[in-house]
C-alpha positions in Angstrom: 39.1 -1.0 0.7 39.5 -4.7 -0.2 38.1 -5.7 3.2 35.1 -3.4 2.6 34.5 -5.0 -0.8 34.7 -8.5 0.6 32.2 -7.6 3.3 29.8 -6.2 0.7 30.3 -9.3 -1.4 29.6 -11.6 1.5 26.5 -9.6 2.5 25.3 -9.7 -1.1 26.0 -13.5 -1.3 23.8 -14.1 1.8 21.1 -11.8 0.4 20.9 -13.8 -2.8 20.9 -17.1 -1.0 18.1 -15.9 1.2 16.1 -14.8 -1.9 16.7 -18.2 -3.5 15.5 -20.0 -0.4 12.3 -17.9 -0.1 11.6 -18.3 -3.9 11.6 -22.0 -3.4 9.3 -21.7 -0.4 6.9 -19.5 -2.5 7.1 -22.0 -5.4 6.1 -24.9 -3.1 3.0 -23.1 -1.9 1.8 -22.1 -5.4 -0.9 -24.1 -7.1 -0.7 -22.1 -10.3 1.7 -23.9 -12.7 3.0 -20.7 -14.3 3.7 -19.0 -11.0 5.3 -22.1 -9.6 7.6 -22.2 -12.5 8.3 -18.4 -12.3 9.4 -18.5 -8.6 11.5 -21.7 -9.2 13.3 -20.0 -12.0 13.8 -16.9 -10.0 15.3 -19.1 -7.3 17.7 -20.4 -9.9 18.6 -16.8 -11.0 19.2 -15.8 -7.4 21.5 -18.8 -7.0 23.4 -17.7 -10.2 23.8 -14.2 -8.8 25.0 -15.7 -5.5 27.7 -17.6 -7.4 28.8 -14.3 -9.0 29.4 -12.8 -5.5 31.1 -16.0 -4.5 33.6 -15.6 -7.3 34.3 -12.0 -6.0 35.0 -13.4 -2.5 37.2 -16.2 -3.8 39.5 -13.6 -5.5 40.1 -12.1 -2.1 41.0 -15.5 -0.5 38.4 -15.0 2.1 36.5 -17.7 3.9 33.3 -18.7 2.1 30.4 -20.2 3.9 29.5 -22.7 1.2 26.4 -23.9 3.1 23.7 -21.3 3.6 21.8 -21.4 6.8 18.6 -19.2 7.0 18.5 -16.8 9.9 15.5 -16.6 12.3 13.9 -13.7 10.3 14.1 -15.6 7.1 12.6 -18.7 8.7 9.8 -16.6 10.1 9.0 -15.1 6.7 9.1 -18.6 5.2 6.6 -19.7 7.9 4.3 -16.8 7.0 4.5 -17.8 3.3 3.4 -21.3 4.1 0.6 -20.3 6.5 -0.8 -17.1 4.9 0.4 -17.4 1.3 2.7 -14.9 -0.5 -0.1 -12.7 -1.7 -1.1 -11.7 1.8 2.4 -10.7 2.9 3.6 -8.9 -0.3 4.9 -5.9 1.7 7.0 -8.1 3.9 8.4 -10.0 0.9 9.1 -6.7 -1.0 11.1 -5.4 1.9 13.5 -8.3 1.8 14.2 -8.3 -2.0 11.7 -10.8 -3.3 10.8 -10.2 -7.0 7.9 -11.1 -9.2 5.3 -9.9 -6.8 3.4 -8.0 -9.5 1.9 -11.4 -10.5 -0.3 -11.0 -7.4 -1.5 -7.6 -8.4 -5.2 -7.3 -9.3 -4.1 -5.4 -12.5 -2.6 -8.6 -13.8 -5.4 -11.0 -12.7 -8.4 -9.4 -14.5 -7.7 -10.4 -18.0 -5.5 -7.5 -19.0 -3.1 -8.4 -21.8 0.6 -8.4 -21.3 2.5 -5.4 -22.6 4.0 -5.8 -26.0 6.6 -3.0 -26.1 8.5 -0.6 -23.9 6.3 2.3 -25.0 3.1 0.6 -23.9 4.7 -0.1 -20.5 5.7 3.6 -20.2 2.2 4.7 -21.0 0.6 2.3 -18.6 2.8 3.4 -15.8 2.2 7.0 -16.5 -1.5 6.8 -15.8 -1.4 4.1 -13.1 -2.4 6.3 -10.1 -4.5 9.1 -11.5 -7.2 10.2 -9.1 -5.6 8.6 -6.0 -5.1 11.9 -4.2 -8.7 13.0 -4.8 -10.1 9.7 -3.5 -7.9 9.9 -0.4 -9.3 13.4 0.3 -12.9 12.1 -0.1 -12.2 9.3 2.4 -10.6 11.7 4.8 -13.6 14.0 4.7 -15.9 11.0 5.2 -13.9 9.8 8.2 -14.2 13.2 9.9 -17.9 13.5 9.1 -18.9 10.1 10.5 -16.6 10.2 13.5 -17.7 13.6 14.7 -21.3 13.0 13.8 -21.3 9.9 16.0 -19.6 11.7 18.8 -22.2 14.5 18.7 -25.0 11.9 18.7 -23.5 10.0 21.5 -23.1 13.0 23.7 -26.5 14.3 22.8 -28.0 11.0 23.7 -26.6 11.4 27.2 -28.9 14.6 27.5 -25.9 16.9 27.6 -26.1 20.6 27.1 -25.3 22.3 23.8 -22.2 23.7 25.3 -21.0 20.3 26.4 -21.7 18.9 22.9 -19.8 21.7 21.2 -16.7 21.4 23.5 -16.7 17.6 23.2 -17.1 17.9 19.4 -14.3 20.4 19.0 -12.0 18.3 21.2 -12.8 15.1 19.2 -12.4 17.0 15.9 -8.9 18.2 16.8 -7.9 14.9 18.3 -9.1 13.0 15.2 -7.4 15.4 12.8 -4.1 15.2 14.6 -4.3 11.5 14.8 -5.1 11.2 11.1 -2.2 13.4 10.3 0.3 11.5 12.4 -0.9 8.2 11.1 -0.6 9.3 7.5 2.9 10.8 8.1 4.2 7.6 9.6 2.6 5.4 7.0 3.9 7.5 4.1 7.3 7.9 5.6 7.7 4.1 6.1 6.5 3.4 2.6 8.9 5.9 1.1 11.9 4.6 3.1 11.1 1.1 1.9 10.8 2.2 -1.7 14.0 4.2 -1.6 15.9 1.2 -0.1 14.5 -1.2 -2.8 15.1 1.2 -5.7 18.7 1.7 -4.4 19.2 -2.1 -4.6 17.7 -2.2 -8.1 20.0 0.6 -9.2 23.1 -1.2 -7.9 22.1 -4.5 -9.4 21.3 -2.9 -12.8 24.9 -1.5 -12.8 26.5 -4.8 -11.7 24.6 -7.4 -13.7 22.1 -5.9 -16.1 21.7 -9.1 -18.1 20.6 -11.0 -15.0 18.0 -8.3 -14.2 16.7 -8.5 -17.8 16.4 -12.3 -17.4 14.4 -11.9 -14.2 12.1 -9.4 -15.9 11.6 -11.7 -18.9 10.6 -14.5 -16.5 7.8 -12.3 -15.0 6.5 -11.4 -18.5 6.5 -15.0 -19.5 4.5 -15.9 -16.3 2.0 -13.3 -17.5 1.5 -15.0 -20.9 4.2 -13.8 -23.2 6.4 -16.2 -25.1 10.1 -16.4 -24.4 10.9 -15.0 -27.8 8.7 -11.9 -27.0 9.7 -11.5 -23.4 13.5 -11.5 -23.6 13.8 -8.8 -26.3 11.3 -6.6 -24.5 13.1 -7.0 -21.2 16.4 -6.2 -22.9 15.0 -3.0 -24.4 13.6 -1.9 -21.0 16.9 -2.5 -19.2 18.8 -0.6 -21.8 16.9 2.5 -20.6 18.1 3.1 -17.0 15.2 5.4 -16.0 12.5 3.2 -17.5 14.2 0.1 -16.1 14.2 1.3 -12.5 10.5 2.3 -12.8 9.6 -1.0 -14.4 11.5 -3.2 -12.1 10.0 -1.5 -9.1 6.5 -2.3 -10.4 7.0 -5.7 -12.1 9.5 -7.3 -9.7 8.5 -5.7 -6.4 4.9 -4.8 -7.0 5.5 -1.2 -5.9 3.9 1.9 -7.5 6.3 4.9 -7.4 3.5 7.2 -8.5 1.7 6.6 -5.3 4.5 7.7 -3.1 4.4 11.4 -2.3 5.6 13.7 0.5 4.9 12.5 4.0 4.3 16.1 5.1 1.9 16.8 2.3 0.0 13.6 3.2 -0.2 14.6 6.8 -1.4 18.1 6.2 -3.9 16.9 3.6 -5.3 14.3 6.0 -5.5 16.9 8.8 -7.6 19.3 6.7 -9.7 16.6 5.1 -10.8 15.3 8.5 -11.3 18.8 9.7 -13.6 19.7 6.8 -15.7 16.6 7.3 -15.9 16.9 11.1 -17.0 20.5 11.0 -20.3 19.7 9.2 -22.1 18.3 12.2 -20.7 21.0 14.5 -21.8 24.0 12.3 -25.2 24.5 14.1 -23.4 24.5 17.4 -20.9 27.1 16.2 -23.2 29.5 14.4 -26.8 28.5 15.1 -29.3 29.6 17.7 -30.2 27.5 20.8 -33.2 25.8 19.2 -33.1 22.7 16.9 -29.3 22.5 16.9 -29.3 18.7 17.0 -31.9 18.4 14.3 -30.0 20.8 12.0 -26.8 18.9 12.7 -28.5 15.6 11.7 -29.9 17.1 8.5 -26.5 18.6 7.4 -24.8 15.3 8.2 -27.3 13.3 6.2 -26.9 15.6 3.2 -23.1 15.4 3.4 -23.2 11.6 3.7 -25.4 11.2 0.7 -23.1 13.6 -1.3 -20.0 11.7 -0.3 -21.6 8.3 -1.2 -22.5 9.7 -4.6 -18.9 11.0 -5.2 -17.4 7.7 -4.2 -19.4 6.0 -6.9 -17.1 7.7 -9.4 -14.4 5.3 -8.2 -16.6 2.2 -8.1 -18.6 2.7 -11.4 -21.8 2.1 -9.5 -25.1 4.2 -9.6 -24.5 7.6 -7.8 -28.0 7.6 -6.1 -27.5 4.0 -4.8 -24.1 5.0 -3.5 -25.4 8.0 -1.7 -28.3 6.0 -0.1 -25.9 3.3 1.0 -23.5 5.8 2.7 -26.5 7.5 4.3 -27.8 4.2 5.7 -24.4 3.3 7.1 -23.9 6.7 8.7 -27.5 6.7 10.1 -27.0 3.3 11.6 -23.8 4.4 13.3 -25.4 7.6 14.5 -28.4 5.8 16.0 -26.3 3.2 17.7 -24.0 5.8 19.4 -27.1 7.9 20.3 -28.6 4.8 22.0 -25.4 4.0 23.8 -25.1 7.6 25.0 -28.7 7.7 26.2 -28.2 4.4 28.1 -25.0 5.6 29.7 -26.5 9.0 30.5 -29.5 7.5 32.2 -27.3 5.1 34.1 -24.8 7.6 35.4 -27.3 10.4 36.3 
């Protein structure tokens, strides 16, 4: 039991030293004075927590590696920070326990005021991701619509028969739908596993040193414009509520949004049917129509669907619905004409 505790303490010491090293790297790349100060102080906090773990190791009379040497992975991440900047590699930094990443979120760089109490934070978090599922469904339908419409146009351009167009379209529809489902499942699963790992670390740290966690949270609020006298009491009240503390630390320290993490299976099935619904539109004339004017009807249906999707997407951009519809129609038309031309060229060359 003592050996296990010592091993855990040594691993935690190395983790805190790694965090302190990377915080310093981030601080050196920052041109913004408040962010530079934030990450330097987070480095100091990580060093303090490393010292707490060192004291645990000393009690067991174990060997302590007083000099920390970054491993190859940490050196590579530090190189990415210097070359690309911390904002571009936020997911990588979040996965290795780097805090304060919410300062790179667009929510906190558009003039939004800092929260003034724990109730305001809870309300803001509760509504943070509304409409996300609906928007994902619209994009899934749009992907299916454009992909299969271009496939139909490309095959039609090669002067293929209606039967060939239908078979090719159905094959592309199923392939695309299964590909979308598999991709969404893997993406969602990986995201959820990362979140579960990070929230587990936060839960353990809140239990072991809540005062230090409150201090880190206060530093983040201070970097966002709050005074020290305001930030410290607010952070202390949040940490006193374990459920709110875990949610807040995930957002404010890691830049993660727990509300956006759902079931991988639900995401996969939703993506499958969204792509299927969109992709069926250009195939409807070939499934149920007569032998005449199938391509023309397919183009007309696709054009109407593109305009409708563009208008719906304007709900998320705040732009004019008509302009949004026309823009989507022009984009889809350009893609369709291009694939038709390529299909016609290849068909003429191969025949």
